[in-house]
ZAMARGU-4260 file (C-alpha; in steps of 0.2 Angstrom, whole numbers, plus 5000, padded with zeros to 4 digits):
<rodrens>
0) 5031/4948/4974 | 5042/4937/4985 | 5040/4920/4992 | 5036/4913/5009 | 5045/4921/5024
5) 5045/4916/5042 | 5032/4926/5052 | 5021/4925/5067 | 5002/4924/5062 | 4986/4924/5071
10) 4973/4914/5061 | 4955/4911/5064 | 4939/4906/5056 | 4922/4912/5063 | 4906/4908/5054
15) 4909/4912/5035 | 4924/4923/5039 | 4942/4918/5038 | 4955/4931/5045 | 4973/4933/5049
20) 4985/4946/5055 | 5004/4944/5056 | 5021/4951/5058 | 5037/4946/5049 | 5055/4951/5052
25) 5058/4952/5034 | 5067/4940/5022 | 5073/4928/5036 | 5074/4927/5055 | 5091/4935/5054
30) 5085/4950/5044 | 5091/4966/5053 | 5074/4974/5049 | 5070/4985/5065 | 5054/4991/5058
35) 5045/4974/5054 | 5033/4969/5041 | 5014/4968/5044 | 5000/4959/5035 | 4982/4954/5035
40) 4969/4944/5026 | 4950/4944/5027 | 4939/4931/5017 | 4921/4929/5016 | 4915/4911/5011
45) 4899/4904/5005 | 4897/4889/5017 | 4882/4881/5008 | 4870/4882/4994 | 4872/4882/4975
50) 4888/4893/4977 | 4896/4883/4991 | 4915/4886/4992 | 4914/4903/4983 | 4923/4917/4992
55) 4928/4935/4991 | 4945/4940/4999 | 4957/4954/5003 | 4975/4955/5008 | 4986/4969/5013
60) 5005/4970/5018 | 5015/4985/5023 | 5034/4984/5027 | 5051/4990/5025 | 5067/4984/5017
65) 5083/4990/5026 | 5099/4990/5016 | 5110/5006/5013 | 5093/5015/5013 | 5076/5012/5019
70) 5062/5006/5007 | 5044/5007/5013 | 5033/4996/5003 | 5015/4990/5003 | 5004/4977/4993
75) 4985/4977/4992 | 4975/4963/4984 | 4957/4958/4981 | 4951/4942/4974 | 4935/4932/4970
80) 4931/4914/4968 | 4915/4908/4960 | 4911/4890/4962 | 4896/4883/4953 | 4892/4865/4949
85) 4908/4859/4942 | 4915/4876/4937 | 4928/4886/4946 | 4931/4904/4941 | 4944/4915/4950
90) 4949/4933/4947 | 4962/4943/4957 | 4971/4960/4957 | 4987/4965/4966 | 4994/4983/4968
95) 5011/4986/4975 | 5021/5002/4978 | 5039/5004/4984 | 5047/5020/4989 | 5065/5015/4986
100) 5064/5001/4974 | 5083/4999/4970 | 5088/5002/4988 | 5100/5015/4982 | 5104/5033/4987
105) 5092/5039/4975 | 5074/5035/4978 | 5066/5026/4964 | 5048/5023/4966 | 5040/5008/4958
110) 5022/5004/4956 | 5016/4987/4950 | 4999/4980/4945 | 4995/4961/4943 | 4980/4953/4936
115) 4975/4935/4935 | 4960/4925/4930 | 4957/4907/4929 | 4943/4896/4923 | 4943/4878/4929
120) 4932/4863/4927 | 4930/4847/4937 | 4927/4833/4925 | 4925/4820/4939 | 4932/4818/4957
125) 4949/4813/4949 | 4952/4825/4935 | 4952/4845/4935 | 4958/4856/4921 | 4961/4875/4921
130) 4965/4889/4909 | 4974/4904/4917 | 4980/4921/4912 | 4993/4931/4922 | 4999/4949/4919
135) 5012/4958/4929 | 5018/4976/4925 | 5028/4989/4934 | 5034/5006/4931 | 5052/5001/4930
140) 5051/4987/4918 | 5058/4975/4930 | 5063/4956/4927 | 5047/4952/4936 | 5035/4957/4923
145) 5026/4944/4913 | 5011/4941/4902 | 5007/4922/4902 | 4993/4910/4898 | 4994/4893/4907
150) 4985/4877/4904 | 4984/4865/4918 | 4978/4847/4922 | 4977/4839/4939 | 4975/4821/4944
155) 4968/4818/4961 | 4969/4799/4966 | 4964/4803/4984 | 4957/4819/4993 | 4975/4823/5000
160) 4985/4818/4984 | 4988/4828/4968 | 4998/4827/4953 | 4998/4839/4939 | 5005/4846/4923
165) 5006/4865/4919 | 5011/4872/4902 | 5015/4891/4902 | 5017/4902/4887 | 5023/4920/4888
170) 5013/4930/4876 | 5025/4944/4872 | 5044/4948/4876 | 5047/4955/4893 | 5054/4973/4893
175) 5065/4969/4909 | 5081/4963/4901 | 5077/4945/4897 | 5080/4939/4880 | 5066/4931/4870
180) 5050/4924/4877 | 5050/4911/4891 | 5039/4895/4890 | 5038/4883/4904 | 5032/4865/4908
185) 5029/4862/4926 | 5026/4845/4934 | 5020/4843/4952
</rodrens>
């Protein structure tokens, strides 16, 4: 699952619904992708009450990589966020499929599944802590597979300022060619 790409997006919020539709050229503005990539988002939010801030969302993307051969791909995602009192519980699932994963003369189909779950707690307006589990597996044992637990603490001195520390531990060795397990410490 790649990072941010330049795109044209129509975004809106009406009542409890947030929506977006968009088109992207590909990896960057100079990408020679004549087919383009298309994406959309729909989210239903709880605007008030005991579960204010809770939401259910979906995301979809369909596109093409163009190199020596065409690779049609798509991603589908669903997620839910339950906010209750000082608790924040999030779960998500992503399914992806690529028709020519290796962009070679032989079509190698790759299917990927990703799951994530997070439980967080707001101790006071300044401190938030969370525990997260992430799992990504595909049919070609790529280098993108992982199975990790993350612990996170955030300090928020003001509403628009955050500083945090995340520790990640890989639970088992990746089958995609990396040696050993990778552990990370992230500061933001």
